[in-house]
C-alpha positions in Angstrom: 62.9 92.9 134.1 66.0 92.6 132.1 64.2 94.5 129.2 63.1 97.0 131.4 66.9 97.5 132.9 68.1 97.3 129.3 65.8 100.3 128.2 66.8 102.5 131.3 70.7 101.6 130.1 69.8 103.2 126.5 68.0 106.0 128.1 71.0 106.8 130.2 73.3 106.2 127.5 71.3 108.8 125.5 71.0 111.6 128.2 74.7 111.4 128.7 75.4 111.6 125.1 73.1 114.7 124.8 74.0 116.9 121.4 77.7 115.9 121.5 78.9 114.1 118.6 81.1 111.3 120.8 80.7 110.8 124.8 83.7 113.0 125.6 83.5 115.4 123.1 84.5 115.7 119.3 86.9 113.0 119.2 86.0 109.2 119.9 87.4 107.3 122.9 87.4 103.7 124.1 84.2 104.3 125.6 82.9 105.3 122.0 84.2 101.9 121.0 82.7 99.9 123.5 79.5 101.7 123.3 79.2 101.4 119.2 80.1 97.6 119.5 76.7 97.2 121.7 74.5 99.7 119.8 75.3 98.9 116.0 74.3 95.1 116.4 70.8 96.0 118.3 70.5 98.8 115.7 71.2 96.8 112.5 70.2 93.3 113.1 66.9 91.5 112.5 65.7 90.6 115.8 63.1 88.2 117.0 61.5 90.7 119.6 62.2 94.1 118.5 61.1 95.9 121.5 64.5 97.3 122.7 65.4 97.8 119.1 62.1 99.9 118.5 63.3 101.9 122.2 66.9 102.6 120.7 65.3 103.7 117.6 63.3 106.4 119.4 66.2 107.6 120.8 67.6 109.7 118.1 70.8 111.1 119.6 72.1 107.4 119.8 70.8 106.3 116.1 72.7 109.7 114.9 75.7 108.5 116.6 75.9 105.0 115.4 75.1 106.3 111.9 77.9 109.2 112.4 80.4 106.2 113.4 78.9 103.8 110.6 79.8 106.7 108.1 83.2 107.6 109.5 84.8 104.3 110.1 82.9 102.4 107.6 82.0 104.2 104.8 81.1 101.3 102.6 78.7 100.0 105.2 75.2 100.7 102.9 73.5 98.3 104.8 75.8 95.3 104.4 78.8 94.3 106.4 81.6 93.7 104.0 84.0 95.9 102.1 83.0 96.4 98.7 85.0 94.6 96.1 88.2 95.9 94.4 87.0 97.9 91.2 90.1 96.6 89.5 88.9 93.1 89.0 88.2 89.8 91.4 91.4 87.8 91.1 92.7 86.7 94.0 96.0 88.3 93.6 94.4 92.0 93.5 92.3 91.3 96.7 95.7 91.8 98.8 98.8 92.6 96.5 101.2 92.3 99.1 99.8 88.7 100.2 102.7 86.5 99.2 105.3 89.0 100.8 103.0 89.2 104.2 102.9 85.2 104.1 106.7 85.0 103.7 107.3 87.4 106.3 105.0 85.6 108.8 106.8 82.4 108.1 110.2 83.8 108.5 109.1 85.6 111.8 107.6 82.3 113.2 110.6 80.3 112.3 112.8 83.0 114.0 110.6 83.1 117.1 110.7 79.2 117.3 114.7 79.1 116.8 115.2 81.9 119.7 112.7 80.0 121.7 114.7 76.7 121.0 118.2 78.7 121.7 117.0 80.6 125.3 115.3 77.5 126.5 118.6 75.2 125.8 116.9 72.6 123.8 119.3 73.7 121.0 123.0 75.1 121.7 126.0 76.0 120.0 129.1 74.7 121.6 132.8 76.0 120.1 135.6 73.4 120.2 134.9 70.1 121.1 134.9 67.0 119.0 135.3 67.6 115.1 134.2 65.1 112.5 134.5 61.5 113.2 135.0 61.9 116.5 138.4 63.5 116.2 139.8 66.0 118.3 140.3 69.3 116.1 144.2 70.0 115.7 145.2 73.4 116.8 146.9 75.5 114.0 150.1 75.7 116.3 150.0 71.5 116.6 149.8 71.4 112.5 153.1 73.3 111.8 154.8 71.2 114.3 153.5 68.1 112.9 155.0 69.4 109.5 
């Protein structure tokens, strides 16, 4: 029964798509992202039972839909699921030229968030005035002048 309902769902999707490029015209919408995220693995993966996959492959417009999205948004996908290596070499620094900067920014943002939380929650507070070093009260400028 589950296969029957899944086949029916695929058929209804195929009918709804018709000959359009995307479900709502010429540009993708969130529904396209959702449908593609379910159809692409079903179309590309090697499954132990291929009945549903065979049905999907028989619906040519859904296959073309998946292929179109794959070539548009994943141009490196030639049957693989990872981007191609960079042509300039295989060094770790070349994989992401801004890796160090991004790491530093991440640390700074994390530190700022923790300090902000500490101040806003009252864990840490800054008080003006109060007791000075060695437990002495700070001497005001006016008092200093009187003592001299």
